[in-house]
N, C-alpha and C positions, 0 to 999 in steps of 0.2 A: 307538437308531440304530446301524446296523451300523458296524463298524470300517472306516475308509477304506482300501481296498485295491484293487490291480489284479490281473489274473489272466493267467497264461501257461499255455496248454494245449498239451502236446506231442503232435503227431499226424503226425510225419514219418518214422516207422520204415519198414523195408523189408517187413514182413509175411512174413518168411522162413518162420516157423513156421505161417503160414496159407496156405502154398503160393503166396505172392506177392500175395495179396489185400490191398487197402488196409485196414488195420486200422480206421481211423476210420469206414469205410463199412460195416463188418460190422453186420448188423441183429441186435438183441437186443430181444425183446419188441416187435417192430414198429417200432423206431426205431434209427437209427445209434448206434453207440457214442459218437461225437462229440457227438451231440445229448443223450444222457444226461448226459455230463460237462458240457456247456455249461449244463445246468440248474443246476449248482452255482455258476455265476458270475453269477447274477442280481443280486447286491448289489455286484458289482465296479464300480469307476468306469470302467475300461477293460479290454477283453479282447483278447488276441492269441492266435491259433492258429498254431502252427508246423507248417505242412503244405504239401505241393506243390499246384500249381494244380488238380490232378485232384480234390482234396477241396473240395467247395463249403462255404463258410462263410456264416452268416446275415448280413443287413444289420446294420451297427453293430459287427460283429466284425472286427478287423484280421487280416491274414494276413502271415506272413513265413516265411522258410526259411533255414536256415544255408547258407553258400556256401563250398565245394561241399556238396551235399546228403549225407544219410546220414552225418553227422558224429557221431551218437550224442546221448544226452540232454543232456549238459553243453553241447555246441555248440548244441543247440536252445534251451536255457535262455538262453545268451548272446544268440542271435538274438532271442529274445522280449524280453529286457530292453532290448536296443538299440531294438527297435521301440516299446517303451513310452516310452523316454526318461525324463525326470524325471517324477515323479508321486507317487502315494500312497506312504506310508511302509512299507506292507506289500505283499507279493506272494504271491498264491496260486499254487502250482505244482501242476499236475494232469497226469497221463498220461491219454491218451484211452481207455485200456482198462480203466477203473475205473467200471463202471456204477453202483456204489453211492455214487459221490462226491456226488450231490445230497442224499443223506440224511446223509452224513458232514460236509460242509462247514459247515452251520449249527451243529453241535456244536463243530466246531473253532473257529469264530468266537466262539461263546459262551465257550469255554474261554479264548480269548485275551483277551476282555474281562474275565473274572474274574481273570486273572493280571496284568492291567494292560498286557499286550502288550509289556512292556519288560523283563521279568525273564529272558527267554531270547532267543536269536537266531531262534527259530522254534518252531512246534508241529507235530507230525506224528502221524498215527494209527499204532497198532501192533496186530498181531494177537494171538491168544491165546498164542502162543509168545514174545511180546515182540519179534518182528521188526518193525522200523519201515518204514513205507511212505513213503519220502522224497518221492515224487511224488504224495502227497496231503497237502500241508503248506502252512502259512502262515509266511512268512519275513519277518524284518525286512530291508527292501531293502538298507540299507547293509551289513549283515552278509553278505548273499548276494553283493553285488557285491564285497566284500572277499575272499570265498572264491573267487569266479570269478577274480579277479586272482591269487590264490595258485596256483590250478591252472594258469593260463596261464603264470605264471612258472616253474612246475616242469616244464613239458614240453608245454604246449598243451592246449586244451580238446577238440580233435577226438579222439574215441575214448576220452576220459577217463571213468572210472567215476563214477557219482554218489556212491559211497562216499567218493572222494577229495574231492569238492566239500563234502560235509557234515561231513567229519572234524573241522575246526576249530570247528564251530558248536556252541553250547550249545542242544540241542533238548529240548523238553518233549514226552514221548510221552503221547498220550491213547489209552486203550484203545478199540478199534473195536468197534462192534456187529456182530452176525453178518452176514457178506457185504459189509461196507463196504469192505474192502481186497482183496477177491477181484478179481484181474485176469484178463483174457481174452487169452491169448497164442496159443491153438490152437483148432481147431474143437471138440476134446474139452472144452476149458474152457468154450466157449460152450454146448455141449450140457449140461454139468453145471449151468451157471448156470440154463438154462431148466428143467431138471428140478427144481431146488431151488425155483424161483420160480413154476412153473406146474404141476408134476407131469407135464409133457409129456415123453414118451420120444422126443425128437428126436435123430437121429444124422446125421453127415455134414454136408455143406454144399452150398448151391445152386451149380449151374454158372453161371459168370460169363463 
């Protein structure tokens, strides 16, 4: 039986490096980035997507957005936690630009079960260089909420870096498989991902 957890998917960025395109709506392998990431939340008790109204979400998935918008990822996490309210003891945090999340999250949950899910404040994936992807992680809700309170007290959550949020947390890093922590911030990133996964030499982006 999967660990009891909720999920917050961050999908409210400006898409500045995509020329203003809505990042969660960008298609990869025929599907929106957001849909790829939502595949990773199938075992979650509740799912909240932090995104503007322009981004459709499936039935059964809640939507919220930080107020005012474009407050950065920590502000988005706060909005997501508020929308969840009280609930599962663990929270899965996912960025919408990680199409490998659906393969990664089952391994993350399995690692949490093996560790007892209480030996750390959370588990995250890390790449070959040891860089942790904090927005592909499973967190103990109480520890995450305490970290949010600390950031808020230190200067506010709006514009705060995720690094500050996770700094006080004891995180267990799980090595990622190839491509699991690759994020898509630009059209070039999208094209590289397509080449690696299909061999297609796609360049540029569609007119929208």
